[in-house]
PyMOL Python script that loads the backbone (N, CA, C, O; Angstrom):
from pymol import cmd

cmd.read_pdbstr("""\
ATOM      1  N   MET A   1       0.841  -1.186   0.000  1.00  0.00           N
ATOM      2  CA  MET A   1       0.000   0.000   0.000  1.00  0.00           C
ATOM      3  C   MET A   1       0.877   1.236   0.000  1.00  0.00           C
ATOM      4  O   MET A   1       1.772   1.366   0.834  1.00  0.00           O
ATOM      5  N   THR A   2       0.625   2.141  -0.928  1.00  0.00           N
ATOM      6  CA  THR A   2       1.363   3.396  -1.001  1.00  0.00           C
ATOM      7  C   THR A   2       0.552   4.474  -0.306  1.00  0.00           C
ATOM      8  O   THR A   2      -0.660   4.576  -0.493  1.00  0.00           O
ATOM      9  N   ILE A   3       1.232   5.273   0.497  1.00  0.00           N
ATOM     10  CA  ILE A   3       0.555   6.360   1.209  1.00  0.00           C
ATOM     11  C   ILE A   3       1.294   7.661   0.928  1.00  0.00           C
ATOM     12  O   ILE A   3       2.519   7.682   0.813  1.00  0.00           O
ATOM     13  N   ALA A   4       0.549   8.718   0.823  1.00  0.00           N
ATOM     14  CA  ALA A   4       1.129  10.036   0.581  1.00  0.00           C
ATOM     15  C   ALA A   4       1.660  10.628   1.881  1.00  0.00           C
ATOM     16  O   ALA A   4       1.196  10.294   2.971  1.00  0.00           O
ATOM     17  N   ALA A   5       2.623  11.496   1.745  1.00  0.00           N
ATOM     18  CA  ALA A   5       3.185  12.194   2.900  1.00  0.00           C
ATOM     19  C   ALA A   5       2.213  13.272   3.369  1.00  0.00           C
ATOM     20  O   ALA A   5       1.473  13.832   2.560  1.00  0.00           O
ATOM     21  N   PRO A   6       2.207  13.564   4.655  1.00  0.00           N
ATOM     22  CA  PRO A   6       1.357  14.646   5.161  1.00  0.00           C
ATOM     23  C   PRO A   6       1.772  15.989   4.568  1.00  0.00           C
ATOM     24  O   PRO A   6       2.922  16.189   4.179  1.00  0.00           O
ATOM     25  N   THR A   7       0.808  16.897   4.509  1.00  0.00           N
ATOM     26  CA  THR A   7       1.061  18.249   4.008  1.00  0.00           C
ATOM     27  C   THR A   7       0.709  19.239   5.117  1.00  0.00           C
ATOM     28  O   THR A   7       0.438  18.845   6.251  1.00  0.00           O
ATOM     29  N   ALA A   8       0.715  20.514   4.781  1.00  0.00           N
ATOM     30  CA  ALA A   8       0.330  21.539   5.756  1.00  0.00           C
ATOM     31  C   ALA A   8      -1.147  21.407   6.135  1.00  0.00           C
ATOM     32  O   ALA A   8      -1.553  21.850   7.210  1.00  0.00           O
ATOM     33  N   GLU A   9      -1.950  20.800   5.259  1.00  0.00           N
ATOM     34  CA  GLU A   9      -3.394  20.657   5.510  1.00  0.00           C
ATOM     35  C   GLU A   9      -3.799  19.264   5.990  1.00  0.00           C
ATOM     36  O   GLU A   9      -4.937  19.076   6.420  1.00  0.00           O
ATOM     37  N   THR A  10      -2.889  18.281   5.928  1.00  0.00           N
ATOM     38  CA  THR A  10      -3.243  16.906   6.292  1.00  0.00           C
ATOM     39  C   THR A  10      -2.250  16.318   7.290  1.00  0.00           C
ATOM     40  O   THR A  10      -1.152  16.838   7.487  1.00  0.00           O
ATOM     41  N   ARG A  11      -2.668  15.225   7.910  1.00  0.00           N
ATOM     42  CA  ARG A  11      -1.789  14.460   8.798  1.00  0.00           C
ATOM     43  C   ARG A  11      -2.213  12.997   8.738  1.00  0.00           C
ATOM     44  O   ARG A  11      -3.277  12.670   8.212  1.00  0.00           O
ATOM     45  N   TRP A  12      -1.369  12.122   9.284  1.00  0.00           N
ATOM     46  CA  TRP A  12      -1.690  10.696   9.291  1.00  0.00           C
ATOM     47  C   TRP A  12      -2.566  10.351  10.477  1.00  0.00           C
ATOM     48  O   TRP A  12      -2.501  10.996  11.523  1.00  0.00           O
ATOM     49  N   ARG A  13      -3.392   9.321  10.303  1.00  0.00           N
ATOM     50  CA  ARG A  13      -4.227   8.779  11.374  1.00  0.00           C
ATOM     51  C   ARG A  13      -4.353   7.287  11.147  1.00  0.00           C
ATOM     52  O   ARG A  13      -4.613   6.844  10.028  1.00  0.00           O
ATOM     53  N   CYS A  14      -4.169   6.504  12.212  1.00  0.00           N
ATOM     54  CA  CYS A  14      -4.371   5.060  12.138  1.00  0.00           C
ATOM     55  C   CYS A  14      -5.868   4.787  12.243  1.00  0.00           C
ATOM     56  O   CYS A  14      -6.506   5.184  13.219  1.00  0.00           O
ATOM     57  N   THR A  15      -6.426   4.117  11.248  1.00  0.00           N
ATOM     58  CA  THR A  15      -7.861   3.832  11.257  1.00  0.00           C
ATOM     59  C   THR A  15      -8.209   2.726  12.243  1.00  0.00           C
ATOM     60  O   THR A  15      -9.376   2.565  12.601  1.00  0.00           O
ATOM     61  N   LEU A  16      -7.214   1.958  12.690  1.00  0.00           N
ATOM     62  CA  LEU A  16      -7.472   0.867  13.620  1.00  0.00           C
ATOM     63  C   LEU A  16      -7.581   1.354  15.066  1.00  0.00           C
ATOM     64  O   LEU A  16      -8.509   0.978  15.782  1.00  0.00           O
ATOM     65  N   CYS A  17      -6.622   2.199  15.497  1.00  0.00           N
ATOM     66  CA  CYS A  17      -6.610   2.619  16.904  1.00  0.00           C
ATOM     67  C   CYS A  17      -6.793   4.126  17.104  1.00  0.00           C
ATOM     68  O   CYS A  17      -6.988   4.572  18.234  1.00  0.00           O
ATOM     69  N   GLY A  18      -6.735   4.914  16.031  1.00  0.00           N
ATOM     70  CA  GLY A  18      -6.933   6.359  16.148  1.00  0.00           C
ATOM     71  C   GLY A  18      -5.671   7.164  16.388  1.00  0.00           C
ATOM     72  O   GLY A  18      -5.749   8.387  16.504  1.00  0.00           O
ATOM     73  N   ASN A  19      -4.509   6.525  16.468  1.00  0.00           N
ATOM     74  CA  ASN A  19      -3.245   7.213  16.692  1.00  0.00           C
ATOM     75  C   ASN A  19      -3.035   8.328  15.673  1.00  0.00           C
ATOM     76  O   ASN A  19      -3.259   8.139  14.477  1.00  0.00           O
ATOM     77  N   LEU A  20      -2.601   9.497  16.160  1.00  0.00           N
ATOM     78  CA  LEU A  20      -2.294  10.638  15.297  1.00  0.00           C
ATOM     79  C   LEU A  20      -0.841  11.095  15.430  1.00  0.00           C
ATOM     80  O   LEU A  20      -0.409  11.992  14.705  1.00  0.00           O
ATOM     81  N   THR A  21      -0.082  10.489  16.347  1.00  0.00           N
ATOM     82  CA  THR A  21       1.205  11.091  16.700  1.00  0.00           C
ATOM     83  C   THR A  21       2.444  10.220  16.555  1.00  0.00           C
ATOM     84  O   THR A  21       3.546  10.767  16.502  1.00  0.00           O
ATOM     85  N   ARG A  22       2.328   8.899  16.486  1.00  0.00           N
ATOM     86  CA  ARG A  22       3.521   8.048  16.492  1.00  0.00           C
ATOM     87  C   ARG A  22       3.474   7.029  15.354  1.00  0.00           C
ATOM     88  O   ARG A  22       2.595   6.167  15.315  1.00  0.00           O
ATOM     89  N   PHE A  23       4.435   7.140  14.427  1.00  0.00           N
ATOM     90  CA  PHE A  23       4.491   6.236  13.278  1.00  0.00           C
ATOM     91  C   PHE A  23       5.937   5.884  12.968  1.00  0.00           C
ATOM     92  O   PHE A  23       6.833   6.710  13.141  1.00  0.00           O
ATOM     93  N   ASP A  24       6.166   4.659  12.510  1.00  0.00           N
ATOM     94  CA  ASP A  24       7.463   4.243  11.980  1.00  0.00           C
ATOM     95  C   ASP A  24       7.354   4.334  10.465  1.00  0.00           C
ATOM     96  O   ASP A  24       6.476   3.715   9.864  1.00  0.00           O
ATOM     97  N   VAL A  25       8.243   5.105   9.845  1.00  0.00           N
ATOM     98  CA  VAL A  25       8.181   5.358   8.416  1.00  0.00           C
ATOM     99  C   VAL A  25       9.397   4.728   7.747  1.00  0.00           C
ATOM    100  O   VAL A  25      10.532   4.978   8.152  1.00  0.00           O
ATOM    101  N   THR A  26       9.158   3.911   6.722  1.00  0.00           N
ATOM    102  CA  THR A  26      10.229   3.358   5.900  1.00  0.00           C
ATOM    103  C   THR A  26      10.196   4.102   4.582  1.00  0.00           C
ATOM    104  O   THR A  26       9.181   4.109   3.886  1.00  0.00           O
ATOM    105  N   ARG A  27      11.324   4.734   4.239  1.00  0.00           N
ATOM    106  CA  ARG A  27      11.384   5.509   3.006  1.00  0.00           C
ATOM    107  C   ARG A  27      12.699   5.245   2.292  1.00  0.00           C
ATOM    108  O   ARG A  27      13.714   4.934   2.915  1.00  0.00           O
ATOM    109  N   SER A  28      12.660   5.373   0.985  1.00  0.00           N
ATOM    110  CA  SER A  28      13.863   5.297   0.151  1.00  0.00           C
ATOM    111  C   SER A  28      14.111   6.685  -0.409  1.00  0.00           C
ATOM    112  O   SER A  28      13.191   7.352  -0.883  1.00  0.00           O
ATOM    113  N   SER A  29      15.363   7.110  -0.349  1.00  0.00           N
ATOM    114  CA  SER A  29      15.709   8.442  -0.851  1.00  0.00           C
ATOM    115  C   SER A  29      16.942   8.370  -1.734  1.00  0.00           C
ATOM    116  O   SER A  29      17.832   7.544  -1.530  1.00  0.00           O
ATOM    117  N   ARG A  30      16.970   9.246  -2.710  1.00  0.00           N
ATOM    118  CA  ARG A  30      18.159   9.456  -3.521  1.00  0.00           C
ATOM    119  C   ARG A  30      18.520  10.917  -3.322  1.00  0.00           C
ATOM    120  O   ARG A  30      17.742  11.808  -3.664  1.00  0.00           O
ATOM    121  N   VAL A  31      19.714  11.165  -2.761  1.00  0.00           N
ATOM    122  CA  VAL A  31      20.087  12.525  -2.378  1.00  0.00           C
ATOM    123  C   VAL A  31      21.487  12.874  -2.867  1.00  0.00           C
ATOM    124  O   VAL A  31      22.312  12.002  -3.142  1.00  0.00           O
ATOM    125  N   ILE A  32      21.724  14.167  -2.965  1.00  0.00           N
ATOM    126  CA  ILE A  32      23.069  14.692  -3.165  1.00  0.00           C
ATOM    127  C   ILE A  32      23.420  15.427  -1.875  1.00  0.00           C
ATOM    128  O   ILE A  32      22.673  16.297  -1.428  1.00  0.00           O
ATOM    129  N   GLU A  33      24.544  15.078  -1.288  1.00  0.00           N
ATOM    130  CA  GLU A  33      24.982  15.735  -0.055  1.00  0.00           C
ATOM    131  C   GLU A  33      26.317  16.435  -0.276  1.00  0.00           C
ATOM    132  O   GLU A  33      27.214  15.895  -0.924  1.00  0.00           O
ATOM    133  N   PHE A  34      26.438  17.638   0.268  1.00  0.00           N
ATOM    134  CA  PHE A  34      27.706  18.344   0.279  1.00  0.00           C
ATOM    135  C   PHE A  34      28.356  18.046   1.629  1.00  0.00           C
ATOM    136  O   PHE A  34      27.846  18.445   2.676  1.00  0.00           O
ATOM    137  N   LEU A  35      29.483  17.343   1.593  1.00  0.00           N
ATOM    138  CA  LEU A  35      30.191  16.982   2.818  1.00  0.00           C
ATOM    139  C   LEU A  35      31.383  17.910   3.010  1.00  0.00           C
ATOM    140  O   LEU A  35      32.119  18.198   2.067  1.00  0.00           O
ATOM    141  N   HIS A  36      31.562  18.374   4.240  1.00  0.00           N
ATOM    142  CA  HIS A  36      32.715  19.186   4.602  1.00  0.00           C
ATOM    143  C   HIS A  36      33.534  18.389   5.596  1.00  0.00           C
ATOM    144  O   HIS A  36      33.045  18.022   6.665  1.00  0.00           O
ATOM    145  N   PHE A  37      34.778  18.124   5.244  1.00  0.00           N
ATOM    146  CA  PHE A  37      35.667  17.381   6.127  1.00  0.00           C
ATOM    147  C   PHE A  37      36.587  18.364   6.832  1.00  0.00           C
ATOM    148  O   PHE A  37      37.191  19.226   6.195  1.00  0.00           O
ATOM    149  N   ASP A  38      36.693  18.231   8.164  1.00  0.00           N
ATOM    150  CA  ASP A  38      37.644  19.080   8.872  1.00  0.00           C
ATOM    151  C   ASP A  38      39.042  18.482   8.710  1.00  0.00           C
ATOM    152  O   ASP A  38      39.192  17.420   8.107  1.00  0.00           O
ATOM    153  N   LEU A  39      40.062  19.153   9.241  1.00  0.00           N
ATOM    154  CA  LEU A  39      41.437  18.698   9.059  1.00  0.00           C
ATOM    155  C   LEU A  39      41.715  17.362   9.737  1.00  0.00           C
ATOM    156  O   LEU A  39      42.676  16.680   9.382  1.00  0.00           O
ATOM    157  N   ALA A  40      40.888  16.976  10.709  1.00  0.00           N
ATOM    158  CA  ALA A  40      41.054  15.681  11.372  1.00  0.00           C
ATOM    159  C   ALA A  40      40.350  14.564  10.593  1.00  0.00           C
ATOM    160  O   ALA A  40      40.466  13.389  10.942  1.00  0.00           O
ATOM    161  N   GLY A  41      39.627  14.936   9.545  1.00  0.00           N
ATOM    162  CA  GLY A  41      38.957  13.935   8.727  1.00  0.00           C
ATOM    163  C   GLY A  41      37.519  13.654   9.107  1.00  0.00           C
ATOM    164  O   GLY A  41      36.898  12.758   8.536  1.00  0.00           O
ATOM    165  N   GLU A  42      36.968  14.406  10.068  1.00  0.00           N
ATOM    166  CA  GLU A  42      35.568  14.223  10.466  1.00  0.00           C
ATOM    167  C   GLU A  42      34.653  14.918   9.463  1.00  0.00           C
ATOM    168  O   GLU A  42      34.865  16.081   9.121  1.00  0.00           O
ATOM    169  N   ALA A  43      33.632  14.197   8.992  1.00  0.00           N
ATOM    170  CA  ALA A  43      32.733  14.744   7.981  1.00  0.00           C
ATOM    171  C   ALA A  43      31.498  15.351   8.620  1.00  0.00           C
ATOM    172  O   ALA A  43      31.011  14.875   9.645  1.00  0.00           O
ATOM    173  N   LYS A  44      30.999  16.414   7.997  1.00  0.00           N
ATOM    174  CA  LYS A  44      29.757  17.050   8.400  1.00  0.00           C
ATOM    175  C   LYS A  44      28.962  17.337   7.134  1.00  0.00           C
ATOM    176  O   LYS A  44      29.499  17.906   6.183  1.00  0.00           O
ATOM    177  N   VAL A  45      27.680  16.947   7.110  1.00  0.00           N
ATOM    178  CA  VAL A  45      26.821  17.242   5.968  1.00  0.00           C
ATOM    179  C   VAL A  45      26.361  18.685   6.099  1.00  0.00           C
ATOM    180  O   VAL A  45      25.705  19.048   7.076  1.00  0.00           O
ATOM    181  N   GLU A  46      26.704  19.505   5.115  1.00  0.00           N
ATOM    182  CA  GLU A  46      26.330  20.915   5.157  1.00  0.00           C
ATOM    183  C   GLU A  46      25.142  21.238   4.279  1.00  0.00           C
ATOM    184  O   GLU A  46      24.416  22.193   4.556  1.00  0.00           O
ATOM    185  N   GLU A  47      24.924  20.468   3.225  1.00  0.00           N
ATOM    186  CA  GLU A  47      23.770  20.681   2.343  1.00  0.00           C
ATOM    187  C   GLU A  47      23.252  19.329   1.887  1.00  0.00           C
ATOM    188  O   GLU A  47      24.028  18.406   1.642  1.00  0.00           O
ATOM    189  N   THR A  48      21.935  19.220   1.774  1.00  0.00           N
ATOM    190  CA  THR A  48      21.314  18.012   1.244  1.00  0.00           C
ATOM    191  C   THR A  48      20.261  18.408   0.230  1.00  0.00           C
ATOM    192  O   THR A  48      19.404  19.249   0.505  1.00  0.00           O
ATOM    193  N   GLU A  49      20.329  17.801  -0.940  1.00  0.00           N
ATOM    194  CA  GLU A  49      19.325  18.003  -1.976  1.00  0.00           C
ATOM    195  C   GLU A  49      18.663  16.651  -2.230  1.00  0.00           C
ATOM    196  O   GLU A  49      19.328  15.698  -2.635  1.00  0.00           O
ATOM    197  N   VAL A  50      17.354  16.569  -1.991  1.00  0.00           N
ATOM    198  CA  VAL A  50      16.610  15.337  -2.211  1.00  0.00           C
ATOM    199  C   VAL A  50      16.198  15.272  -3.669  1.00  0.00           C
ATOM    200  O   VAL A  50      15.444  16.119  -4.149  1.00  0.00           O
ATOM    201  N   LEU A  51      16.700  14.256  -4.377  1.00  0.00           N
ATOM    202  CA  LEU A  51      16.360  14.083  -5.787  1.00  0.00           C
ATOM    203  C   LEU A  51      15.047  13.319  -5.935  1.00  0.00           C
ATOM    204  O   LEU A  51      14.172  13.725  -6.700  1.00  0.00           O
ATOM    205  N   THR A  52      14.911  12.224  -5.211  1.00  0.00           N
ATOM    206  CA  THR A  52      13.672  11.446  -5.190  1.00  0.00           C
ATOM    207  C   THR A  52      13.489  10.874  -3.795  1.00  0.00           C
ATOM    208  O   THR A  52      14.455  10.606  -3.081  1.00  0.00           O
ATOM    209  N   GLU A  53      12.224  10.692  -3.423  1.00  0.00           N
ATOM    210  CA  GLU A  53      11.921  10.086  -2.126  1.00  0.00           C
ATOM    211  C   GLU A  53      10.614   9.317  -2.263  1.00  0.00           C
ATOM    212  O   GLU A  53       9.631   9.830  -2.799  1.00  0.00           O
ATOM    213  N   THR A  54      10.615   8.087  -1.776  1.00  0.00           N
ATOM    214  CA  THR A  54       9.444   7.233  -1.845  1.00  0.00           C
ATOM    215  C   THR A  54       9.118   6.721  -0.454  1.00  0.00           C
ATOM    216  O   THR A  54       9.979   6.161   0.224  1.00  0.00           O
ATOM    217  N   LEU A  55       7.872   6.912  -0.026  1.00  0.00           N
ATOM    218  CA  LEU A  55       7.418   6.324   1.231  1.00  0.00           C
ATOM    219  C   LEU A  55       7.045   4.875   0.946  1.00  0.00           C
ATOM    220  O   LEU A  55       6.130   4.610   0.167  1.00  0.00           O
ATOM    221  N   GLU A  56       7.741   3.950   1.566  1.00  0.00           N
ATOM    222  CA  GLU A  56       7.480   2.538   1.329  1.00  0.00           C
ATOM    223  C   GLU A  56       6.408   1.995   2.257  1.00  0.00           C
ATOM    224  O   GLU A  56       5.551   1.215   1.841  1.00  0.00           O
ATOM    225  N   SER A  57       6.461   2.412   3.519  1.00  0.00           N
ATOM    226  CA  SER A  57       5.426   1.981   4.463  1.00  0.00           C
ATOM    227  C   SER A  57       5.366   2.924   5.651  1.00  0.00           C
ATOM    228  O   SER A  57       6.353   3.561   6.019  1.00  0.00           O
ATOM    229  N   VAL A  58       4.185   2.995   6.238  1.00  0.00           N
ATOM    230  CA  VAL A  58       3.968   3.762   7.460  1.00  0.00           C
ATOM    231  C   VAL A  58       3.268   2.816   8.430  1.00  0.00           C
ATOM    232  O   VAL A  58       2.171   2.329   8.158  1.00  0.00           O
ATOM    233  N   ARG A  59       3.919   2.562   9.570  1.00  0.00           N
ATOM    234  CA  ARG A  59       3.392   1.625  10.562  1.00  0.00           C
ATOM    235  C   ARG A  59       3.008   2.389  11.819  1.00  0.00           C
ATOM    236  O   ARG A  59       3.773   3.224  12.302  1.00  0.00           O
ATOM    237  N   CYS A  60       1.824   2.103  12.349  1.00  0.00           N
ATOM    238  CA  CYS A  60       1.379   2.717  13.588  1.00  0.00           C
ATOM    239  C   CYS A  60       2.236   2.210  14.742  1.00  0.00           C
ATOM    240  O   CYS A  60       2.393   1.001  14.915  1.00  0.00           O
ATOM    241  N   ARG A  61       2.778   3.102  15.510  1.00  0.00           N
ATOM    242  CA  ARG A  61       3.641   2.718  16.629  1.00  0.00           C
ATOM    243  C   ARG A  61       2.834   2.160  17.789  1.00  0.00           C
ATOM    244  O   ARG A  61       3.370   1.404  18.599  1.00  0.00           O
ATOM    245  N   TRP A  62       1.554   2.513  17.888  1.00  0.00           N
ATOM    246  CA  TRP A  62       0.728   2.059  19.002  1.00  0.00           C
ATOM    247  C   TRP A  62       0.231   0.637  18.807  1.00  0.00           C
ATOM    248  O   TRP A  62       0.307  -0.173  19.731  1.00  0.00           O
ATOM    249  N   CYS A  63      -0.284   0.316  17.605  1.00  0.00           N
ATOM    250  CA  CYS A  63      -0.922  -0.994  17.413  1.00  0.00           C
ATOM    251  C   CYS A  63      -0.236  -1.853  16.354  1.00  0.00           C
ATOM    252  O   CYS A  63      -0.696  -2.959  16.071  1.00  0.00           O
ATOM    253  N   ASN A  64       0.858  -1.363  15.762  1.00  0.00           N
ATOM    254  CA  ASN A  64       1.636  -2.090  14.752  1.00  0.00           C
ATOM    255  C   ASN A  64       0.924  -2.275  13.421  1.00  0.00           C
ATOM    256  O   ASN A  64       1.405  -3.044  12.589  1.00  0.00           O
ATOM    257  N   ALA A  65      -0.185  -1.616  13.184  1.00  0.00           N
ATOM    258  CA  ALA A  65      -0.905  -1.748  11.915  1.00  0.00           C
ATOM    259  C   ALA A  65      -0.102  -1.097  10.798  1.00  0.00           C
ATOM    260  O   ALA A  65       0.422   0.004  10.968  1.00  0.00           O
ATOM    261  N   VAL A  66      -0.004  -1.773   9.657  1.00  0.00           N
ATOM    262  CA  VAL A  66       0.736  -1.236   8.521  1.00  0.00           C
ATOM    263  C   VAL A  66      -0.202  -0.698   7.454  1.00  0.00           C
ATOM    264  O   VAL A  66       0.058   0.364   6.889  1.00  0.00           O
ATOM    265  N   ASP A  67      -1.266  -1.392   7.171  1.00  0.00           N
ATOM    266  CA  ASP A  67      -2.166  -0.987   6.090  1.00  0.00           C
ATOM    267  C   ASP A  67      -3.378  -0.214   6.585  1.00  0.00           C
ATOM    268  O   ASP A  67      -4.411  -0.195   5.916  1.00  0.00           O
ATOM    269  N   GLN A  68      -3.271   0.418   7.734  1.00  0.00           N
ATOM    270  CA  GLN A  68      -4.419   1.103   8.329  1.00  0.00           C
ATOM    271  C   GLN A  68      -4.192   2.597   8.504  1.00  0.00           C
ATOM    272  O   GLN A  68      -4.962   3.252   9.206  1.00  0.00           O
ATOM    273  N   VAL A  69      -3.147   3.160   7.879  1.00  0.00           N
ATOM    274  CA  VAL A  69      -2.833   4.576   8.050  1.00  0.00           C
ATOM    275  C   VAL A  69      -3.402   5.363   6.877  1.00  0.00           C
ATOM    276  O   VAL A  69      -3.196   5.003   5.718  1.00  0.00           O
ATOM    277  N   GLU A  70      -4.126   6.452   7.191  1.00  0.00           N
ATOM    278  CA  GLU A  70      -4.747   7.288   6.164  1.00  0.00           C
ATOM    279  C   GLU A  70      -4.405   8.743   6.401  1.00  0.00           C
ATOM    280  O   GLU A  70      -3.943   9.115   7.480  1.00  0.00           O
ATOM    281  N   LEU A  71      -4.631   9.563   5.391  1.00  0.00           N
ATOM    282  CA  LEU A  71      -4.481  11.012   5.520  1.00  0.00           C
ATOM    283  C   LEU A  71      -5.814  11.614   5.928  1.00  0.00           C
ATOM    284  O   LEU A  71      -6.851  11.302   5.344  1.00  0.00           O
ATOM    285  N   VAL A  72      -5.780  12.487   6.943  1.00  0.00           N
ATOM    286  CA  VAL A  72      -6.971  13.214   7.381  1.00  0.00           C
ATOM    287  C   VAL A  72      -6.622  14.691   7.484  1.00  0.00           C
ATOM    288  O   VAL A  72      -5.446  15.050   7.540  1.00  0.00           O
ATOM    289  N   ALA A  73      -7.625  15.539   7.509  1.00  0.00           N
ATOM    290  CA  ALA A  73      -7.404  16.984   7.613  1.00  0.00           C
ATOM    291  C   ALA A  73      -6.841  17.342   8.983  1.00  0.00           C
ATOM    292  O   ALA A  73      -7.208  16.746   9.996  1.00  0.00           O
ATOM    293  N   ARG A  74      -5.948  18.317   8.999  1.00  0.00           N
ATOM    294  CA  ARG A  74      -5.431  18.841  10.271  1.00  0.00           C
ATOM    295  C   ARG A  74      -6.471  19.775  10.872  1.00  0.00           C
ATOM    296  O   ARG A  74      -7.222  20.416  10.136  1.00  0.00           O
ATOM    297  N   PRO A  75      -6.527  19.862  12.194  1.00  0.00           N
ATOM    298  CA  PRO A  75      -7.440  20.831  12.810  1.00  0.00           C
ATOM    299  C   PRO A  75      -7.066  22.245  12.365  1.00  0.00           C
ATOM    300  O   PRO A  75      -5.888  22.597  12.304  1.00  0.00           O
ATOM    301  N   GLY A  76      -8.071  23.038  12.060  1.00  0.00           N
ATOM    302  CA  GLY A  76      -7.833  24.411  11.639  1.00  0.00           C
ATOM    303  C   GLY A  76      -7.456  24.546  10.183  1.00  0.00           C
ATOM    304  O   GLY A  76      -7.260  25.664   9.706  1.00  0.00           O
ATOM    305  N   ALA A  77      -7.346  23.434   9.452  1.00  0.00           N
ATOM    306  CA  ALA A  77      -6.966  23.501   8.043  1.00  0.00           C
ATOM    307  C   ALA A  77      -8.181  23.538   7.132  1.00  0.00           C
ATOM    308  O   ALA A  77      -8.043  23.573   5.910  1.00  0.00           O
ATOM    309  N   GLU A  78      -9.377  23.530   7.724  1.00  0.00           N
ATOM    310  CA  GLU A  78     -10.591  23.549   6.910  1.00  0.00           C
ATOM    311  C   GLU A  78     -10.719  24.891   6.196  1.00  0.00           C
ATOM    312  O   GLU A  78     -10.265  25.922   6.691  1.00  0.00           O
ATOM    313  N   GLU A  79     -11.338  24.855   5.039  1.00  0.00           N
ATOM    314  CA  GLU A  79     -11.585  26.089   4.308  1.00  0.00           C
ATOM    315  C   GLU A  79     -12.766  26.809   4.932  1.00  0.00           C
ATOM    316  O   GLU A  79     -13.671  26.154   5.450  1.00  0.00           O
ATOM    317  N   PRO A  80     -12.789  28.160   4.901  1.00  0.00           N
ATOM    318  CA  PRO A  80     -13.916  28.899   5.467  1.00  0.00           C
ATOM    319  C   PRO A  80     -15.211  28.566   4.744  1.00  0.00           C
ATOM    320  O   PRO A  80     -15.221  28.358   3.530  1.00  0.00           O
ATOM    321  N   ALA A  81     -16.291  28.518   5.489  1.00  0.00           N
ATOM    322  CA  ALA A  81     -17.600  28.227   4.896  1.00  0.00           C
ATOM    323  C   ALA A  81     -18.047  29.393   4.034  1.00  0.00           C
ATOM    324  O   ALA A  81     -17.603  30.525   4.228  1.00  0.00           O
ATOM    325  N   ALA A  82     -18.919  29.118   3.091  1.00  0.00           N
ATOM    326  CA  ALA A  82     -19.412  30.162   2.192  1.00  0.00           C
ATOM    327  C   ALA A  82     -20.104  31.267   3.003  1.00  0.00           C
ATOM    328  O   ALA A  82     -20.884  30.990   3.914  1.00  0.00           O
ATOM    329  N   GLY A  83     -19.803  32.517   2.654  1.00  0.00           N
ATOM    330  CA  GLY A  83     -20.439  33.638   3.319  1.00  0.00           C
ATOM    331  C   GLY A  83     -19.703  34.143   4.555  1.00  0.00           C
ATOM    332  O   GLY A  83     -20.117  35.145   5.139  1.00  0.00           O
ATOM    333  N   GLU A  84     -18.616  33.475   4.974  1.00  0.00           N
ATOM    334  CA  GLU A  84     -17.857  33.944   6.136  1.00  0.00           C
ATOM    335  C   GLU A  84     -16.895  35.044   5.715  1.00  0.00           C
ATOM    336  O   GLU A  84     -16.638  35.240   4.527  1.00  0.00           O
ATOM    337  N   ALA A  85     -16.369  35.755   6.699  1.00  0.00           N
ATOM    338  CA  ALA A  85     -15.462  36.877   6.440  1.00  0.00           C
ATOM    339  C   ALA A  85     -14.256  36.433   5.646  1.00  0.00           C
ATOM    340  O   ALA A  85     -13.796  35.296   5.752  1.00  0.00           O
ATOM    341  N   GLU A  86     -13.740  37.386   4.823  1.00  0.00           N
ATOM    342  CA  GLU A  86     -12.598  37.077   3.972  1.00  0.00           C
ATOM    343  C   GLU A  86     -11.316  37.135   4.724  1.00  0.00           C
ATOM    344  O   GLU A  86     -10.253  36.899   4.151  1.00  0.00           O
TER     345      GLU A  86
END
""", "prot")
cmd.dss("prot")
cmd.show_as("cartoon", "prot")
cmd.util.cbc("prot")
cmd.orient("prot")
């Protein structure tokens, strides 16, 4: 099952237990990283550019459900009703 990432208007919810806050996410990414090495040879990532990213699975941390996570609207993200102030 493929699931979309949350946006500013949506968040994940487990349909089995109702969890909204704790998930284990498995993702694959292809990135370009700019590494800066100090004189001792220790590396630090200074820039990361994500070329592609795929969410492989989202598992509920509370009940371990894998195929029960859905996107729902975030509180306050609803559009104003018709006729309300602009």
